[in-house]
N, C-alpha and C positions, 0 to 999 in steps of 0.2 A: 504494499499500500504506500502511495506517495503522500508526502506532507510538505507544506511550505513552513520553514522554521528559521530560527536565527542561528548563525554559526559565528562564534566569537573569534575575533581577530584583534590585533593590536597589542600593545605592551602591557606589562603588569601595572595595575592601577590606572590604566588608560584604555578602557574597553572600547572596541569598535565592532560592529556586527555586519555580517553579510546576510542577506535574505536569500536562502537557497532552497531549491527543490531537491528532496532527498527521499531515500527509502525510510520509513518510519523506524525500522529496526536497526538501521546502520548507525555507527558511532557518530556522535554530533560533530566531531572535528575531522572526520575522515571523508568518505565518499559522498558526493552529491552529483545530481544530474545537470543542474543548471544554476547559474547565479542570476537571481532576479532583481537584486538591488543591494543597497547598503544603508545602514543607519548608525549615526554617531549620537549616542545619548548625551554626551557632554555639550556638543554644539547644537544639538537637535537637528542636525542635517539628515535629511531623508531623501533618498533617490531610489526610484523603483521603475522597472519596465512595466508600465501599466498594462499594455496590450498582451504581454506574456503572462502576467498575473491573471488577467481576466480569461485568457485562454485555458490556463491550468485549472482555475476555479470552475469554469464551464465543463471541464472533463471530469469533475468530481473529486479533485484533489482536496484533502483536508488542510486546514490552517492550524498551526499550534495556537494555543490560547493567547500567548503574548503577541504573536504576529497578527492574530485576529483583532485584538484591542488596538494595536498600532494602526492597522488598516482602517478601523472605525474612527480613530482619532483624526486620521489624515483624509477622511471621507472617501476611501476607496470602496467601502461596503456600506450598506445602509442598515445593517443589523445592529443590535445592542451589544454592549460589551459583555464579556464572559468573565467569570472568576478564573484568573490565571494560576493562582496558588493560594494556599491557606496557611496561615501562621498558626502554630499550636498555641492554645490558650494556656496560661500559667494556672496551675491548680490553686484554688483558693484554700488557704490554710484555715481550718476551723479549729479553734482552741478546744483542746480536750477537756471534758467535764472533770471537775475535781472529784477524784475517786477517794472514798474513805479508806484510809490505811489502817491496818490493825497492828498495834504494837503489843507484843507479847514478851514478857520477861519472867524469869523464875526467881522468885523471892525465896528466902530460906524457909518460910512458912507456907506460902501459897503462890499460886500463879497470878500475876497481875496482868489485866487486859484492859485496853482502852480503845474506844473508837475515836478517830480524829479525822478532820476534814481537810485541812490545809497543810503545806509543808512546814509552816511556822509552828503549828500545833503538834506535828510530828516531832520536831526538835524539842519542844517543851515536854512532851510525853516521855521522850527517851531520857531526857536529863532527870526527870522526876523518878523514872524507873531505875536509873542508874544509882540514884541516891538511896532508894529503898533496897536494892539488891546487895546483900552482904555475902562475901565468899564464904563457903563452908570452912570449918575449922580443919586444920591439917590432920589428916588421918593416915595412919600407917596401913600397910597391907594386912597386918594382923588384925587390926580393929575392923576392917571391912570384912574379912572372912569370918570373924566372930559374929558380926551383925547378921550376915547371911545365914549362918548356922542356926542363930537364935530364931530367926523367922521361920 
């Protein structure tokens, strides 16, 4: 299938384009059938062989979206512009809801548990729990075995 599209020429950071007739599947910068014109986006200079373009369009050749919009701007076709490309939308970040964190600590006598809502409350709860927690007395292996036997 044939298509009329742009082929980039020119130097780095100084783009210049040829308007060419090429196979749709062929590489953009390689093989083409015919040069139909040129376009310089910096100087807005636009040259095209109108009779050849009209000839190929009458044969059913497709236009790339960018070339179509360029031809509409230059009044070579009477159709409306088409969407040439779409930019991806940035995802909107939704703040995560505050999830209740559960702080659990083992006290020497019981298990301490508290429901908290915000990170500040978590910090408060952990400091309070740290104050309540007392380390168990030093036990020797003999004391531990004696307690397990007694139970």
